[in-house]
N, C-alpha and C positions, 0 to 999 in steps of 0.2 A: 196196258201192255200185258200184264200177268193174267188178267181175266179173259181176254179175247185173243191174245197172241198177236196184237197189232205191232207194226213197226214203230220206231221212235217218232218219226215225223207224223204219221197218221194219227197216232195216239195223242201227240201233243196238239196237233191242229184241232182234233175233236174236243179235247179238254178246254183249250182256250175259248172255243166257241161256246161250250156249255157254261163256262164261267163268265162269259162276256168280257174277256180281257182284251183291251185294245191298245194298251200302252206298249209301244214298240220296244223301248229299252228293257222293260220288264220281261217281255217275251224273249228277247235275245238272251238275257242273262239266265232265265229259267231253262231255256232249251240247251244252252251251253252246259249248264250244270247237270241237266238230265243226261246228256251224252257222257259227261265225265263219270257220273255214278254208274251208268250201265256199262261203260267200258271197263271199269275196275271191279265188276261185280264179284268175280271169284275171290279177290283179295278182301273186298269189303265183307263178304259173307264169311270168309275164314276168320276175320277179326271178330265179327259178331258172334259166331259159334264158339270162339275161344273164350268169350266173355260170358255167354249165356248157357252154352251147350246146344247141340244140334236140335234136340227135341224141343226145348223151350223156344228156340228161334223159329222152328217150323210151325209151332202152335200159335204164334202171334198172328193177330188179324192183319190184313194188308196195310191198314193205315199206320199201325205201330211198327210193323216190320220195315216198311219202306221209309218211314221217317228215321228209323235207326240206321238204315243204309245211308241215307242222305247225311245224317249227322256224322257218321264215320268218315265219309268222303270229304265233307266240309272241314272237319277238325283234324283228322289224321293225314289224309292224302293232300288236301289243299294247304294244310298247316296254317289255317286262319288264326287270327289272334284269339286269345281267351275271351276278350270282350265280344268279338263277332260271333264266336261259338255260343256264348251265353245268350246273345241277342236272337240267334236262330232257335235256340231251345225255348226261349220265351214266346217266340212266334208260334212254335208248334204247340205249346201249352194252350195258347189262345185259340188255335184252329181246331186241334184234336180234343182239347179238354185236359186240364191238369190231372183229373182223376184217372183218365185212361192211361196217362203216361207215368202214373205214380210208381208202378211196379218196375219201371225201367230206370228209376233215378240212380240206383247203384251202378247200372251199366253206363249211364251218361258220365258219371264221375270217373269211371275207369277209362273211358274214351278220351276224356279231357287230358289225361296224363299218360296216354299210350305212347310207348317207345317203339316206333315202327322199325328202326334199324336193328334193334335187339331182337324183335319178333322175326324179322327176315333171316337172321342168322341161324334160326332153327330148322331151315329147310336145306335139302340137298338137290342137285340137279337130277331130273328135269323139273321137279316141282318148284324149285326156287326160280327158275326161268319162267315158269308158267305164271307165278305170282308177280314177278317183277315186270313182265311184259303184258300181263292181263290176258292170258290164253289158257285153254284147257291143257292139262298135263299130257294127255294122250296125243294132242295135236302138236305139242312141242316135240315129243318123241318122234312123231311122224315126220316133221320137218327136218329134224336131225338126220333121220334115215334117208330121206329123199334128196335133200339139198346139201348135206354136210353141216357141221356145227356153226362155222363162221357165217356162211350165207344165211342159214336159218336164224341165227341171232339177229342179224341185220333186218331180215324180213319181219320177224316177230316184234322187234322194237318199233318198226314202222306202223304196226297196227294200233299203236298208242296215239297216233296223230291223224288228223283229218287231211286228206290230200287236197291239192288246189281244186278250185271249181273251174270248169271249162264251159265255154259257150260256142255254139255253132251258128254262124250267120245264115239266116233263112232267105235265100235269094229269090224265093217265090214272092216276097214282099218288096223287092227292089234290088238295086245293085249294091254290092258290098260297101262301096265307099259312102254312099248316102245313108245306108243303114247304120254304119259305124258312127257317122256324124250325129244321127238321131240318138243313138245310145249314149254318146258322150254328152249331148245336151241333157240327157236324162240322168246324168251322174254315174254312168257305168264306164269305168276305165278298164281297158283290156290290152293285152299284148299278144302278137301272133305266135302260134306254135310252129316251129320249124318243120318243114316237110309236109305239113297238113294244111292244105289250102282251105280257108274259110273257118278254121278252128282257132280260137283265142282263149288265152288264160285270163280269168277275171282277176284284175289287180286290186281294184277298189270300187266300192259302190256306196252311194249315198243311203240306200235302203236295201232290204233283201231283193235279190234279182227278180223274184216272182211278183213283187209289188211295184215294179217299175212300169211306166206306160209303154216303154219300148217292148217289154216282154208281153204285155197284154195285147199289143198290136201285132205280135207274131214276128217281130224283127229278128229275134234270135231264140234258140232253144238251149236249155241247160243240159249238156250231155258230156260225159267224160270222154277225153280224147281217145281212150282205148276203145270205147263203143263206136265212136266215129270212124276209127281206123278200120273196123271190121266191115263197114259199108264201103269205104274208099278203095279197098283192095278187090272189090267184087267184079270189076270190069263191066259195070252196069252201062247199058246203052239205051238210048231213047227208043221207046216202043217195046222194050222187053216185057215179057210176062213174068211176074215175080210172085213167088209164094213166100210170105213172111210168117213163120211159125213162132208161137209164143210172143206175139207182136206187141201186146200192151206193155207199157202205156203209150208206145208209138214213136219213140225216138228214132229207131231205124227206119220205120215206114216214112216218116216225114223227111228224113235225110235222103232216102232213095228218090222220093218224089222231087225234091229240090235238085238233085243231081241230074235228073232227066227232064227238068223244066215241066214237071207234072205230066209227062207224056208216057211214063211206064204204066202198065196195067198191073196193079198190086192187089193181091188177095191176102188180107191180114187175118190170121186165126189166133185166138186165145181162148183158154178155158174159162177165165174169170169174167163174168158179166159186169162186175163192179169195175174191173180194170179196163174193160172195153168201153165203158162210159167215159172214162178218162181219155181213152184213145180217141173217141169221137170229138171230144172237146179240143184235144190237141190238134187234130186234123183241121178243125174249123179255125182255130187260132192261127195256124200256119198257112192256111189257104190251100190245103191239099184237096184235090177233087178226084185224083186218079186211083184212089185206094178204096176198097170195100171191106167192111168188117164182117167176120163170122165168129160166133161164139161156139166153139167145139173143142172136144178133147182129142188132141193129136195122138195121145197115147192109145186111144181106142180105135184109131183109124181116121183118115182124112175125108172130109165131105166134098171131095172133088176128084174127077177123073182126068183133069187136064194135065198136060205135060208142060213144064215151065222152063224158061231160059235160065232163071236164077231161083234157087231155093235158099232161104236164109233161116238157119236154125239157131236160136238163142234160148236153150231150154232152161227150166228151173234148175238151180244148182245150190251148193252150200254157201255161196257168196264169200268164200274164204279170201277172195281177192279184194273185197270191199269192207273188211272188218273195221278199217279206220273210219269209214263213212257211216257204216251201219253196225255199231258194236254189238247190238243185241243178237246179230247173226252168229256170233261166237258161241253163245250159250245155247243156241238151238242146234249147233253142229256137233253131232255125235258120230261114232263109228257106224252105228246103225243107220243114221241119216245119210251118211256118205254112200253106203251100199244102196240105200233106197233111191237116192237121186241118180246114182249110176245106172240103175235098172230103168228108171223113167227116161233118162237121156237116151239110152240105147233104143227103147221102144219108139220114141219120137224120131230118132235118127233113122231107124229102119223104115218107118213110114215115109220119111222125107225122101229117101233115095229112090223110091218108086215113082216119084213125080218129076224127076229131073229128065229132061229130054236129051237125046244124044247130042253131044257137043255143048250141053248145058253145064252150069256151074252150081256148086253147093258150097255154102259158107257155114261152118260150124264154129260157134264161139261160146265161151262161158266167162263169167267173172269169178273164176275159181283158179287156184294154183295147184290142185291135186292131180296126180297122175291118172287116177281112176276116172275122173270126169273129163279128161282131156285126151292125152296120147293113147290111153288104153281104148277109148271109144273109136279113135281113128284107125288104130291097128286092127281092131275087130272089123270095122267097115271094109278096109282094104283087103282083108283076108276073105271075107264072105262075098264081096262085090268087086271082082277083079276088073270090071269095066270102069272103075273109078281110079283116077290118078291124082296125086297131090300136085298143086300148082305153086309156082313161085309167087310171092306176094310183093306188090309194089303199091305204096311205100312200105319199106321194112324198117321200122324205127325201134323195134324191140330186141328180143333175144331168141336164138334158135330153140325150137322145141326139143324135148328130151327124148331119150331112147332112139336116137338116130333120125327123128323126124325133123330134119334141119329146115325144111321149107315151112313148117308151122312157126307161129310167132307167139312169144310169151312177153308179157310186160309185168313188172313188179313195182310195188309202191316205193320201195327204198331206192330203186334204180331209175325209175321213169316218172316219178312224181305224178302218179295216177293210180287208179284201181289196178289190182292184179288181174290179168286177163290172158286168155288163150284164144288163138284164131287158127283155124285150118281152112284152106281153100282147096277145093277139089273140082275136077272136071270129069264128065262122063264121056268116054271115048266111043262107046257104041251102045 
């Protein structure tokens, strides 16, 4: 993750393959602990630099630095027993070598007796909230300013937990009832989500969802209900021509194909060749034949002159709505990154509006909760392109947009048990 900037899941998958790890329980425990450590990285590093100093900590090689982080999380935050902490330390000496860890022995002793409560008393708001909720201090201040302190506290606390997993039944592989029966036989227990047809919350599984035969057969896709919602409000019709921008890894593409019985004509564009390989595999797994992939940079202009009935824009964003699921996103999100993403989003959105035919629709969505990436983009669009109007959304299961954009829809982890999300639906009138 540190060397190549990979996400938690991609880095973990690559590592387990490199090390030929097959034991499922070990993989589950390791991934869970990886997420715990990454989620609390600001507090973990603050403790480490309080013990060593910032310069000494920064000079550690990656093996020593990251074991120190793991040990702090295991001992101080998990509050494991002294015996378990010593056992972890012995394992590290075996793997990394006791000589390499010798200069950290004093630090390990301090960690074993660390008083977290006393340590936290030394901070004032907003820094104290940043450490207690595992978020950047500037982002805490941002949330206070935009949402108010009480709402912000609840949202920030929610980033410490993983939201539920949701699955979407893929009716291209059969009728819903029979597919649910096959999933149940495969050990996947689900419950329906109110107001969202074909969307279910994963209640219990015998093994990871992606390792079930039902998943491999394409009977369902793993997709957050917020993402499914953005497709469901699009008023998609059979035979529609659809442009899906920033389409990989393909959740929205396959959902639109299923909603039109594979009869829509979908052009899916994404910048990443690697992610588009995943897109192709996903279309094959789900039985989608109506979609065509194109690797292109929408920011630099679109490789099509066609006008579309529906244009779906799900641009790169800060992922501030999915910090619970992907905690490493928190530490990549800076004020500079927020400005950069906002610029990219606008350029993609500006290219997208040119491809919407008269009476056509445009869906803009992000898994972010910031104003700059959401309402500010739509305000700018409406100001510069008066032929567009906001549309009412059905179903509307979230909360009204901010700054008077009441027909836009927001979802929040602490209120809606899903990723934070923003959706705007627009139509072109001439």
